[in-house]
N, C-alpha and C positions, 0 to 999 in steps of 0.2 A: 122222254125228252122230246120236245117238239121239233119238227123238221124245219131247219133254217130256211129252206126255200119257200115254205108256205108263209103267207102273211099272218101276223098275229092279229086276231080280230079285236082284241082289247086295245092294242097299241095303234093300229092303223085306222081307227074310226075317224072319219072326216070331222073337222070342226064345224059347228053349226054357224049359219050365217049370222052376222052381227045385227042386232035389232036397234042398237043405239046409234044415232047419227049426231055428229057434232053440230052445234049452232054455228051459222056463218058469222064471221067477224064483221061487225058493222063499224065502218069508219065514220067519225063525226064530220059534219060539214065543216068546210074551211073557216067559216065565220064563227064557229063554236070552239075552235081550238084554244087551249089556255094560253095566256100571255106568258112568254118565257123570255127572261132577260138573258142575253147571251153572256157567257163568261168572257172576261178579257183574255185575249191571246197573249201569252207571255213573250212570244216572238215579236210582237208589234209594240211592245212596251219601250218607251224611250229611256227608261232608267237603266243603268248598267246592271248586269247580273250581280247577285250578292257575292259570288266568289271572285269577282273581278277586282277586288280591293288589294291585290298583291299578296294575299295570304296573311296579312298582319291583322291581328285582333286588337281592339281597343281594350285597355285595362284600367 
């Protein structure tokens, strides 16, 4: 049985240095950003909420 005070040479080998480097993130220039239509904010809608009808359903 190995001595627990001695390091295990198979387990304690250091990891090799990584050779892969991630590519840096490239931000597109501001004039090339896609046109995005903003979604309407339901809090700024002038219509009453759907549940404000008094709880009565039309039949």
